[in-house]
PDB file of N, CA, C and O in Angstrom:
ATOM      1  N   MET A   1       1.312   6.459   2.604  1.00  0.00           N
ATOM      2  CA  MET A   1       0.427   6.350   1.522  1.00  0.00           C
ATOM      3  C   MET A   1      -0.162   7.691   1.251  1.00  0.00           C
ATOM      4  O   MET A   1      -0.585   8.404   2.160  1.00  0.00           O
ATOM      5  N   THR A   2      -0.186   8.030  -0.008  1.00  0.00           N
ATOM      6  CA  THR A   2      -0.552   9.422  -0.388  1.00  0.00           C
ATOM      7  C   THR A   2      -1.587   9.402  -1.511  1.00  0.00           C
ATOM      8  O   THR A   2      -1.794   8.399  -2.193  1.00  0.00           O
ATOM      9  N   GLU A   3      -2.220  10.555  -1.666  1.00  0.00           N
ATOM     10  CA  GLU A   3      -3.246  10.708  -2.699  1.00  0.00           C
ATOM     11  C   GLU A   3      -3.131  12.100  -3.272  1.00  0.00           C
ATOM     12  O   GLU A   3      -2.816  13.045  -2.549  1.00  0.00           O
ATOM     13  N   ILE A   4      -3.379  12.241  -4.558  1.00  0.00           N
ATOM     14  CA  ILE A   4      -3.245  13.553  -5.202  1.00  0.00           C
ATOM     15  C   ILE A   4      -4.428  14.457  -4.898  1.00  0.00           C
ATOM     16  O   ILE A   4      -4.265  15.675  -4.822  1.00  0.00           O
ATOM     17  N   LEU A   5      -5.598  13.896  -4.724  1.00  0.00           N
ATOM     18  CA  LEU A   5      -6.811  14.651  -4.487  1.00  0.00           C
ATOM     19  C   LEU A   5      -7.087  14.746  -2.933  1.00  0.00           C
ATOM     20  O   LEU A   5      -7.173  13.737  -2.233  1.00  0.00           O
ATOM     21  N   LEU A   6      -7.209  15.950  -2.474  1.00  0.00           N
ATOM     22  CA  LEU A   6      -7.469  16.191  -1.028  1.00  0.00           C
ATOM     23  C   LEU A   6      -8.778  15.524  -0.593  1.00  0.00           C
ATOM     24  O   LEU A   6      -8.790  14.867   0.448  1.00  0.00           O
ATOM     25  N   ALA A   7      -9.820  15.653  -1.300  1.00  0.00           N
ATOM     26  CA  ALA A   7     -11.091  15.107  -0.944  1.00  0.00           C
ATOM     27  C   ALA A   7     -11.021  13.525  -0.830  1.00  0.00           C
ATOM     28  O   ALA A   7     -11.594  12.901   0.063  1.00  0.00           O
ATOM     29  N   GLU A   8     -10.299  12.976  -1.775  1.00  0.00           N
ATOM     30  CA  GLU A   8     -10.140  11.469  -1.696  1.00  0.00           C
ATOM     31  C   GLU A   8      -9.259  11.062  -0.525  1.00  0.00           C
ATOM     32  O   GLU A   8      -9.515  10.021   0.079  1.00  0.00           O
ATOM     33  N   ALA A   9      -8.245  11.823  -0.180  1.00  0.00           N
ATOM     34  CA  ALA A   9      -7.416  11.534   0.949  1.00  0.00           C
ATOM     35  C   ALA A   9      -8.214  11.608   2.255  1.00  0.00           C
ATOM     36  O   ALA A   9      -8.033  10.796   3.163  1.00  0.00           O
ATOM     37  N   GLN A  10      -9.123  12.633   2.324  1.00  0.00           N
ATOM     38  CA  GLN A  10      -9.934  12.778   3.509  1.00  0.00           C
ATOM     39  C   GLN A  10     -10.939  11.651   3.687  1.00  0.00           C
ATOM     40  O   GLN A  10     -11.196  11.232   4.816  1.00  0.00           O
ATOM     41  N   ILE A  11     -11.497  11.165   2.627  1.00  0.00           N
ATOM     42  CA  ILE A  11     -12.370   9.977   2.699  1.00  0.00           C
ATOM     43  C   ILE A  11     -11.592   8.743   3.089  1.00  0.00           C
ATOM     44  O   ILE A  11     -12.061   7.961   3.917  1.00  0.00           O
ATOM     45  N   LYS A  12     -10.428   8.545   2.524  1.00  0.00           N
ATOM     46  CA  LYS A  12      -9.623   7.386   2.925  1.00  0.00           C
ATOM     47  C   LYS A  12      -9.234   7.463   4.314  1.00  0.00           C
ATOM     48  O   LYS A  12      -9.225   6.423   4.972  1.00  0.00           O
ATOM     49  N   ARG A  13      -8.899   8.608   4.864  1.00  0.00           N
ATOM     50  CA  ARG A  13      -8.539   8.755   6.320  1.00  0.00           C
ATOM     51  C   ARG A  13      -9.741   8.323   7.202  1.00  0.00           C
ATOM     52  O   ARG A  13      -9.577   7.597   8.183  1.00  0.00           O
ATOM     53  N   LYS A  14     -10.958   8.795   6.819  1.00  0.00           N
ATOM     54  CA  LYS A  14     -12.128   8.490   7.591  1.00  0.00           C
ATOM     55  C   LYS A  14     -12.395   6.966   7.564  1.00  0.00           C
ATOM     56  O   LYS A  14     -12.744   6.387   8.593  1.00  0.00           O
ATOM     57  N   VAL A  15     -12.234   6.324   6.406  1.00  0.00           N
ATOM     58  CA  VAL A  15     -12.476   4.903   6.270  1.00  0.00           C
ATOM     59  C   VAL A  15     -11.463   4.153   7.187  1.00  0.00           C
ATOM     60  O   VAL A  15     -11.832   3.222   7.903  1.00  0.00           O
ATOM     61  N   ILE A  16     -10.198   4.580   7.144  1.00  0.00           N
ATOM     62  CA  ILE A  16      -9.187   3.937   7.978  1.00  0.00           C
ATOM     63  C   ILE A  16      -9.456   4.118   9.460  1.00  0.00           C
ATOM     64  O   ILE A  16      -9.294   3.184  10.245  1.00  0.00           O
ATOM     65  N   GLU A  17      -9.872   5.330   9.846  1.00  0.00           N
ATOM     66  CA  GLU A  17     -10.218   5.626  11.235  1.00  0.00           C
ATOM     67  C   GLU A  17     -11.308   4.697  11.756  1.00  0.00           C
ATOM     68  O   GLU A  17     -11.281   4.300  12.921  1.00  0.00           O
ATOM     69  N   SER A  18     -12.276   4.345  10.892  1.00  0.00           N
ATOM     70  CA  SER A  18     -13.411   3.520  11.365  1.00  0.00           C
ATOM     71  C   SER A  18     -13.097   2.051  11.177  1.00  0.00           C
ATOM     72  O   SER A  18     -13.943   1.205  11.465  1.00  0.00           O
ATOM     73  N   SER A  19     -11.927   1.728  10.712  1.00  0.00           N
ATOM     74  CA  SER A  19     -11.564   0.292  10.481  1.00  0.00           C
ATOM     75  C   SER A  19     -10.754  -0.190  11.661  1.00  0.00           C
ATOM     76  O   SER A  19     -10.118   0.590  12.370  1.00  0.00           O
ATOM     77  N   LYS A  20     -10.794  -1.539  11.858  1.00  0.00           N
ATOM     78  CA  LYS A  20     -10.001  -2.201  12.909  1.00  0.00           C
ATOM     79  C   LYS A  20      -8.598  -2.483  12.419  1.00  0.00           C
ATOM     80  O   LYS A  20      -7.645  -2.472  13.198  1.00  0.00           O
ATOM     81  N   GLN A  21      -8.466  -2.749  11.070  1.00  0.00           N
ATOM     82  CA  GLN A  21      -7.181  -3.130  10.518  1.00  0.00           C
ATOM     83  C   GLN A  21      -7.032  -2.557   9.159  1.00  0.00           C
ATOM     84  O   GLN A  21      -8.023  -2.418   8.442  1.00  0.00           O
ATOM     85  N   LEU A  22      -5.808  -2.208   8.755  1.00  0.00           N
ATOM     86  CA  LEU A  22      -5.563  -1.643   7.452  1.00  0.00           C
ATOM     87  C   LEU A  22      -4.721  -2.599   6.620  1.00  0.00           C
ATOM     88  O   LEU A  22      -3.557  -2.871   6.913  1.00  0.00           O
ATOM     89  N   PHE A  23      -5.355  -3.088   5.582  1.00  0.00           N
ATOM     90  CA  PHE A  23      -4.612  -3.953   4.583  1.00  0.00           C
ATOM     91  C   PHE A  23      -4.459  -3.112   3.397  1.00  0.00           C
ATOM     92  O   PHE A  23      -5.424  -2.488   2.955  1.00  0.00           O
ATOM     93  N   ALA A  24      -3.234  -3.056   2.826  1.00  0.00           N
ATOM     94  CA  ALA A  24      -2.988  -2.213   1.684  1.00  0.00           C
ATOM     95  C   ALA A  24      -2.742  -3.048   0.418  1.00  0.00           C
ATOM     96  O   ALA A  24      -1.988  -4.020   0.460  1.00  0.00           O
ATOM     97  N   LEU A  25      -3.355  -2.687  -0.675  1.00  0.00           N
ATOM     98  CA  LEU A  25      -3.107  -3.321  -1.978  1.00  0.00           C
ATOM     99  C   LEU A  25      -2.432  -2.260  -2.802  1.00  0.00           C
ATOM    100  O   LEU A  25      -3.085  -1.296  -3.202  1.00  0.00           O
ATOM    101  N   VAL A  26      -1.145  -2.395  -3.076  1.00  0.00           N
ATOM    102  CA  VAL A  26      -0.366  -1.361  -3.715  1.00  0.00           C
ATOM    103  C   VAL A  26       0.363  -1.928  -4.990  1.00  0.00           C
ATOM    104  O   VAL A  26       1.127  -2.891  -4.920  1.00  0.00           O
ATOM    105  N   ASP A  27       0.085  -1.294  -6.110  1.00  0.00           N
ATOM    106  CA  ASP A  27       0.766  -1.624  -7.403  1.00  0.00           C
ATOM    107  C   ASP A  27       2.214  -1.301  -7.202  1.00  0.00           C
ATOM    108  O   ASP A  27       2.540  -0.261  -6.629  1.00  0.00           O
ATOM    109  N   SER A  28       3.108  -2.169  -7.661  1.00  0.00           N
ATOM    110  CA  SER A  28       4.562  -1.941  -7.497  1.00  0.00           C
ATOM    111  C   SER A  28       5.051  -0.683  -8.074  1.00  0.00           C
ATOM    112  O   SER A  28       6.059  -0.141  -7.622  1.00  0.00           O
ATOM    113  N   SER A  29       4.359  -0.179  -9.088  1.00  0.00           N
ATOM    114  CA  SER A  29       4.837   1.053  -9.770  1.00  0.00           C
ATOM    115  C   SER A  29       4.587   2.246  -8.863  1.00  0.00           C
ATOM    116  O   SER A  29       5.147   3.306  -9.144  1.00  0.00           O
ATOM    117  N   LYS A  30       3.800   2.169  -7.809  1.00  0.00           N
ATOM    118  CA  LYS A  30       3.537   3.244  -6.908  1.00  0.00           C
ATOM    119  C   LYS A  30       4.602   3.438  -5.828  1.00  0.00           C
ATOM    120  O   LYS A  30       4.645   4.495  -5.198  1.00  0.00           O
ATOM    121  N   PHE A  31       5.473   2.428  -5.598  1.00  0.00           N
ATOM    122  CA  PHE A  31       6.487   2.550  -4.553  1.00  0.00           C
ATOM    123  C   PHE A  31       7.440   3.688  -4.913  1.00  0.00           C
ATOM    124  O   PHE A  31       7.875   3.777  -6.061  1.00  0.00           O
ATOM    125  N   GLY A  32       7.774   4.557  -3.962  1.00  0.00           N
ATOM    126  CA  GLY A  32       8.681   5.665  -4.196  1.00  0.00           C
ATOM    127  C   GLY A  32       8.054   6.886  -4.774  1.00  0.00           C
ATOM    128  O   GLY A  32       8.733   7.901  -4.928  1.00  0.00           O
ATOM    129  N   ARG A  33       6.731   6.840  -5.117  1.00  0.00           N
ATOM    130  CA  ARG A  33       6.046   7.978  -5.626  1.00  0.00           C
ATOM    131  C   ARG A  33       5.251   8.625  -4.505  1.00  0.00           C
ATOM    132  O   ARG A  33       4.659   7.928  -3.682  1.00  0.00           O
ATOM    133  N   GLU A  34       5.233   9.963  -4.465  1.00  0.00           N
ATOM    134  CA  GLU A  34       4.484  10.650  -3.454  1.00  0.00           C
ATOM    135  C   GLU A  34       3.559  11.678  -4.089  1.00  0.00           C
ATOM    136  O   GLU A  34       3.932  12.415  -5.002  1.00  0.00           O
ATOM    137  N   ASP A  35       2.370  11.693  -3.581  1.00  0.00           N
ATOM    138  CA  ASP A  35       1.382  12.706  -4.034  1.00  0.00           C
ATOM    139  C   ASP A  35       1.323  13.792  -2.938  1.00  0.00           C
ATOM    140  O   ASP A  35       2.131  13.808  -2.009  1.00  0.00           O
ATOM    141  N   LEU A  36       0.365  14.670  -3.078  1.00  0.00           N
ATOM    142  CA  LEU A  36       0.304  15.847  -2.235  1.00  0.00           C
ATOM    143  C   LEU A  36      -0.137  15.547  -0.776  1.00  0.00           C
ATOM    144  O   LEU A  36       0.389  16.124   0.176  1.00  0.00           O
ATOM    145  N   THR A  37      -1.088  14.656  -0.640  1.00  0.00           N
ATOM    146  CA  THR A  37      -1.756  14.481   0.665  1.00  0.00           C
ATOM    147  C   THR A  37      -1.631  13.067   1.203  1.00  0.00           C
ATOM    148  O   THR A  37      -2.038  12.100   0.558  1.00  0.00           O
ATOM    149  N   SER A  38      -1.047  12.963   2.426  1.00  0.00           N
ATOM    150  CA  SER A  38      -0.953  11.707   3.124  1.00  0.00           C
ATOM    151  C   SER A  38      -2.274  11.245   3.692  1.00  0.00           C
ATOM    152  O   SER A  38      -3.039  12.057   4.213  1.00  0.00           O
ATOM    153  N   PHE A  39      -2.560   9.955   3.605  1.00  0.00           N
ATOM    154  CA  PHE A  39      -3.813   9.514   4.233  1.00  0.00           C
ATOM    155  C   PHE A  39      -3.579   8.298   5.148  1.00  0.00           C
ATOM    156  O   PHE A  39      -4.486   7.900   5.880  1.00  0.00           O
ATOM    157  N   ALA A  40      -2.373   7.705   5.113  1.00  0.00           N
ATOM    158  CA  ALA A  40      -2.053   6.653   6.102  1.00  0.00           C
ATOM    159  C   ALA A  40      -0.564   6.602   6.335  1.00  0.00           C
ATOM    160  O   ALA A  40       0.240   6.934   5.463  1.00  0.00           O
ATOM    161  N   ARG A  41      -0.214   6.172   7.546  1.00  0.00           N
ATOM    162  CA  ARG A  41       1.224   6.051   7.884  1.00  0.00           C
ATOM    163  C   ARG A  41       1.601   4.571   7.774  1.00  0.00           C
ATOM    164  O   ARG A  41       0.742   3.702   7.923  1.00  0.00           O
ATOM    165  N   PRO A  42       2.882   4.280   7.516  1.00  0.00           N
ATOM    166  CA  PRO A  42       3.291   2.887   7.333  1.00  0.00           C
ATOM    167  C   PRO A  42       2.988   2.058   8.583  1.00  0.00           C
ATOM    168  O   PRO A  42       2.648   0.882   8.452  1.00  0.00           O
ATOM    169  N   ASN A  43       3.097   2.611   9.763  1.00  0.00           N
ATOM    170  CA  ASN A  43       2.858   1.886  10.996  1.00  0.00           C
ATOM    171  C   ASN A  43       1.408   1.410  11.186  1.00  0.00           C
ATOM    172  O   ASN A  43       1.124   0.559  12.030  1.00  0.00           O
ATOM    173  N   GLN A  44       0.483   1.993  10.363  1.00  0.00           N
ATOM    174  CA  GLN A  44      -0.920   1.580  10.437  1.00  0.00           C
ATOM    175  C   GLN A  44      -1.179   0.321   9.613  1.00  0.00           C
ATOM    176  O   GLN A  44      -2.204  -0.327   9.825  1.00  0.00           O
ATOM    177  N   ILE A  45      -0.339  -0.038   8.727  1.00  0.00           N
ATOM    178  CA  ILE A  45      -0.567  -1.161   7.829  1.00  0.00           C
ATOM    179  C   ILE A  45      -0.388  -2.502   8.528  1.00  0.00           C
ATOM    180  O   ILE A  45       0.682  -2.776   9.072  1.00  0.00           O
ATOM    181  N   VAL A  46      -1.409  -3.330   8.522  1.00  0.00           N
ATOM    182  CA  VAL A  46      -1.276  -4.656   9.084  1.00  0.00           C
ATOM    183  C   VAL A  46      -0.627  -5.611   8.153  1.00  0.00           C
ATOM    184  O   VAL A  46       0.140  -6.471   8.586  1.00  0.00           O
ATOM    185  N   HIS A  47      -0.911  -5.493   6.860  1.00  0.00           N
ATOM    186  CA  HIS A  47      -0.323  -6.333   5.796  1.00  0.00           C
ATOM    187  C   HIS A  47      -0.503  -5.612   4.492  1.00  0.00           C
ATOM    188  O   HIS A  47      -1.544  -5.023   4.202  1.00  0.00           O
ATOM    189  N   LEU A  48       0.592  -5.684   3.689  1.00  0.00           N
ATOM    190  CA  LEU A  48       0.586  -5.066   2.398  1.00  0.00           C
ATOM    191  C   LEU A  48       0.649  -6.103   1.304  1.00  0.00           C
ATOM    192  O   LEU A  48       1.408  -7.063   1.439  1.00  0.00           O
ATOM    193  N   PHE A  49      -0.096  -5.971   0.237  1.00  0.00           N
ATOM    194  CA  PHE A  49      -0.058  -6.846  -0.903  1.00  0.00           C
ATOM    195  C   PHE A  49       0.364  -6.075  -2.132  1.00  0.00           C
ATOM    196  O   PHE A  49      -0.137  -4.978  -2.376  1.00  0.00           O
ATOM    197  N   THR A  50       1.282  -6.631  -2.913  1.00  0.00           N
ATOM    198  CA  THR A  50       1.712  -5.979  -4.123  1.00  0.00           C
ATOM    199  C   THR A  50       2.018  -7.014  -5.208  1.00  0.00           C
ATOM    200  O   THR A  50       1.937  -8.220  -4.976  1.00  0.00           O
ATOM    201  N   ASP A  51       2.364  -6.528  -6.366  1.00  0.00           N
ATOM    202  CA  ASP A  51       2.643  -7.485  -7.524  1.00  0.00           C
ATOM    203  C   ASP A  51       4.143  -7.773  -7.587  1.00  0.00           C
ATOM    204  O   ASP A  51       4.953  -7.198  -6.861  1.00  0.00           O
ATOM    205  N   SER A  52       4.457  -8.676  -8.476  1.00  0.00           N
ATOM    206  CA  SER A  52       5.857  -9.159  -8.634  1.00  0.00           C
ATOM    207  C   SER A  52       6.802  -8.170  -9.237  1.00  0.00           C
ATOM    208  O   SER A  52       7.971  -8.501  -9.437  1.00  0.00           O
ATOM    209  N   GLY A  53       6.362  -6.962  -9.542  1.00  0.00           N
ATOM    210  CA  GLY A  53       7.266  -5.957 -10.063  1.00  0.00           C
ATOM    211  C   GLY A  53       7.998  -5.187  -8.993  1.00  0.00           C
ATOM    212  O   GLY A  53       8.786  -4.294  -9.305  1.00  0.00           O
ATOM    213  N   ILE A  54       7.748  -5.522  -7.699  1.00  0.00           N
ATOM    214  CA  ILE A  54       8.397  -4.825  -6.600  1.00  0.00           C
ATOM    215  C   ILE A  54       9.889  -5.084  -6.680  1.00  0.00           C
ATOM    216  O   ILE A  54      10.300  -6.201  -6.996  1.00  0.00           O
ATOM    217  N   THR A  55      10.725  -4.065  -6.397  1.00  0.00           N
ATOM    218  CA  THR A  55      12.130  -4.289  -6.441  1.00  0.00           C
ATOM    219  C   THR A  55      12.725  -4.924  -5.148  1.00  0.00           C
ATOM    220  O   THR A  55      12.053  -4.919  -4.116  1.00  0.00           O
ATOM    221  N   LYS A  56      13.918  -5.447  -5.180  1.00  0.00           N
ATOM    222  CA  LYS A  56      14.542  -6.003  -4.021  1.00  0.00           C
ATOM    223  C   LYS A  56      14.696  -4.883  -2.965  1.00  0.00           C
ATOM    224  O   LYS A  56      14.515  -5.112  -1.769  1.00  0.00           O
ATOM    225  N   GLU A  57      15.021  -3.721  -3.421  1.00  0.00           N
ATOM    226  CA  GLU A  57      15.263  -2.577  -2.525  1.00  0.00           C
ATOM    227  C   GLU A  57      13.993  -2.258  -1.724  1.00  0.00           C
ATOM    228  O   GLU A  57      14.064  -1.997  -0.523  1.00  0.00           O
ATOM    229  N   TRP A  58      12.835  -2.279  -2.391  1.00  0.00           N
ATOM    230  CA  TRP A  58      11.578  -1.978  -1.679  1.00  0.00           C
ATOM    231  C   TRP A  58      11.225  -3.200  -0.740  1.00  0.00           C
ATOM    232  O   TRP A  58      10.695  -3.007   0.353  1.00  0.00           O
ATOM    233  N   LYS A  59      11.510  -4.356  -1.163  1.00  0.00           N
ATOM    234  CA  LYS A  59      11.270  -5.493  -0.237  1.00  0.00           C
ATOM    235  C   LYS A  59      12.068  -5.291   1.008  1.00  0.00           C
ATOM    236  O   LYS A  59      11.557  -5.476   2.112  1.00  0.00           O
ATOM    237  N   ALA A  60      13.297  -4.921   0.859  1.00  0.00           N
ATOM    238  CA  ALA A  60      14.203  -4.646   2.020  1.00  0.00           C
ATOM    239  C   ALA A  60      13.680  -3.554   2.872  1.00  0.00           C
ATOM    240  O   ALA A  60      13.726  -3.661   4.097  1.00  0.00           O
ATOM    241  N   GLN A  61      13.173  -2.483   2.278  1.00  0.00           N
ATOM    242  CA  GLN A  61      12.637  -1.315   3.010  1.00  0.00           C
ATOM    243  C   GLN A  61      11.374  -1.709   3.784  1.00  0.00           C
ATOM    244  O   GLN A  61      11.168  -1.276   4.918  1.00  0.00           O
ATOM    245  N   LEU A  62      10.543  -2.526   3.159  1.00  0.00           N
ATOM    246  CA  LEU A  62       9.332  -2.955   3.901  1.00  0.00           C
ATOM    247  C   LEU A  62       9.699  -3.847   5.073  1.00  0.00           C
ATOM    248  O   LEU A  62       9.104  -3.750   6.146  1.00  0.00           O
ATOM    249  N   GLY A  63      10.714  -4.748   4.858  1.00  0.00           N
ATOM    250  CA  GLY A  63      11.197  -5.582   5.938  1.00  0.00           C
ATOM    251  C   GLY A  63      11.800  -4.757   7.064  1.00  0.00           C
ATOM    252  O   GLY A  63      11.525  -5.013   8.236  1.00  0.00           O
ATOM    253  N   SER A  64      12.616  -3.774   6.719  1.00  0.00           N
ATOM    254  CA  SER A  64      13.188  -2.893   7.763  1.00  0.00           C
ATOM    255  C   SER A  64      12.132  -2.119   8.551  1.00  0.00           C
ATOM    256  O   SER A  64      12.315  -1.820   9.731  1.00  0.00           O
ATOM    257  N   ALA A  65      11.016  -1.799   7.876  1.00  0.00           N
ATOM    258  CA  ALA A  65       9.966  -1.055   8.544  1.00  0.00           C
ATOM    259  C   ALA A  65       8.997  -1.992   9.271  1.00  0.00           C
ATOM    260  O   ALA A  65       8.000  -1.550   9.842  1.00  0.00           O
ATOM    261  N   ASN A  66       9.310  -3.306   9.239  1.00  0.00           N
ATOM    262  CA  ASN A  66       8.464  -4.327   9.944  1.00  0.00           C
ATOM    263  C   ASN A  66       7.049  -4.366   9.376  1.00  0.00           C
ATOM    264  O   ASN A  66       6.098  -4.631  10.111  1.00  0.00           O
ATOM    265  N   ILE A  67       6.892  -4.097   8.033  1.00  0.00           N
ATOM    266  CA  ILE A  67       5.596  -4.205   7.401  1.00  0.00           C
ATOM    267  C   ILE A  67       5.496  -5.516   6.743  1.00  0.00           C
ATOM    268  O   ILE A  67       6.213  -5.784   5.779  1.00  0.00           O
ATOM    269  N   PRO A  68       4.590  -6.389   7.248  1.00  0.00           N
ATOM    270  CA  PRO A  68       4.403  -7.710   6.611  1.00  0.00           C
ATOM    271  C   PRO A  68       3.854  -7.485   5.184  1.00  0.00           C
ATOM    272  O   PRO A  68       2.976  -6.645   4.986  1.00  0.00           O
ATOM    273  N   PHE A  69       4.356  -8.210   4.230  1.00  0.00           N
ATOM    274  CA  PHE A  69       3.871  -8.066   2.841  1.00  0.00           C
ATOM    275  C   PHE A  69       3.847  -9.359   2.077  1.00  0.00           C
ATOM    276  O   PHE A  69       4.593 -10.289   2.381  1.00  0.00           O
ATOM    277  N   THR A  70       3.017  -9.414   1.119  1.00  0.00           N
ATOM    278  CA  THR A  70       2.897 -10.566   0.203  1.00  0.00           C
ATOM    279  C   THR A  70       3.042 -10.074  -1.252  1.00  0.00           C
ATOM    280  O   THR A  70       2.423  -9.093  -1.663  1.00  0.00           O
ATOM    281  N   VAL A  71       3.844 -10.760  -1.973  1.00  0.00           N
ATOM    282  CA  VAL A  71       4.005 -10.475  -3.427  1.00  0.00           C
ATOM    283  C   VAL A  71       3.116 -11.439  -4.128  1.00  0.00           C
ATOM    284  O   VAL A  71       3.354 -12.646  -4.091  1.00  0.00           O
ATOM    285  N   CYS A  72       2.053 -10.921  -4.793  1.00  0.00           N
ATOM    286  CA  CYS A  72       1.111 -11.723  -5.482  1.00  0.00           C
ATOM    287  C   CYS A  72       1.566 -11.966  -6.936  1.00  0.00           C
ATOM    288  O   CYS A  72       2.092 -11.079  -7.608  1.00  0.00           O
ATOM    289  N   ASN A  73       1.342 -13.182  -7.371  1.00  0.00           N
ATOM    290  CA  ASN A  73       1.660 -13.483  -8.784  1.00  0.00           C
ATOM    291  C   ASN A  73       0.390 -13.421  -9.594  1.00  0.00           C
ATOM    292  O   ASN A  73      -0.696 -13.737  -9.108  1.00  0.00           O
ATOM    293  N   GLU A  74       0.545 -12.999 -10.868  1.00  0.00           N
ATOM    294  CA  GLU A  74      -0.605 -12.861 -11.735  1.00  0.00           C
ATOM    295  C   GLU A  74      -1.000 -14.302 -12.193  1.00  0.00           C
ATOM    296  O   GLU A  74      -0.174 -15.109 -12.619  1.00  0.00           O
ATOM    297  N   VAL A  75      -2.299 -14.546 -12.072  1.00  0.00           N
ATOM    298  CA  VAL A  75      -2.797 -15.848 -12.510  1.00  0.00           C
ATOM    299  C   VAL A  75      -3.768 -15.547 -13.631  1.00  0.00           C
ATOM    300  O   VAL A  75      -4.641 -14.690 -13.496  1.00  0.00           O
ATOM    301  N   SER A  76      -3.620 -16.233 -14.703  1.00  0.00           N
ATOM    302  CA  SER A  76      -4.468 -16.099 -15.867  1.00  0.00           C
ATOM    303  C   SER A  76      -5.583 -17.141 -15.857  1.00  0.00           C
ATOM    304  O   SER A  76      -5.314 -18.330 -15.688  1.00  0.00           O
ATOM    305  N   VAL A  77      -6.841 -16.705 -16.038  1.00  0.00           N
ATOM    306  CA  VAL A  77      -7.916 -17.609 -16.072  1.00  0.00           C
ATOM    307  C   VAL A  77      -8.538 -17.570 -17.443  1.00  0.00           C
ATOM    308  O   VAL A  77      -8.960 -16.516 -17.919  1.00  0.00           O
ATOM    309  N   THR A  78      -8.595 -18.749 -18.088  1.00  0.00           N
ATOM    310  CA  THR A  78      -9.176 -18.785 -19.449  1.00  0.00           C
ATOM    311  C   THR A  78     -10.536 -19.504 -19.315  1.00  0.00           C
ATOM    312  O   THR A  78     -10.721 -20.400 -18.492  1.00  0.00           O
ATOM    313  N   ALA A  79     -11.463 -19.064 -20.161  1.00  0.00           N
ATOM    314  CA  ALA A  79     -12.740 -19.707 -20.158  1.00  0.00           C
ATOM    315  C   ALA A  79     -12.954 -20.602 -21.342  1.00  0.00           C
ATOM    316  O   ALA A  79     -14.012 -21.219 -21.466  1.00  0.00           O
TER     317      ALA A  79
END
């Protein structure tokens, strides 16, 4: 997991360090993209949540990396 802004990455690292578990919420459009500064390693993720735009290839890669994940479906709420 990466961040373009160094200061943001440093804050995220500190939050992760003080946490017991890391749950990641990642938009499917972010898979395969890398920014300048890493703030978390895949082996730190307890569970990853993403949207239905994730590709079969990325699902396979997450499975190969033993990262549990959930593909969330968009639910529309009308008032």
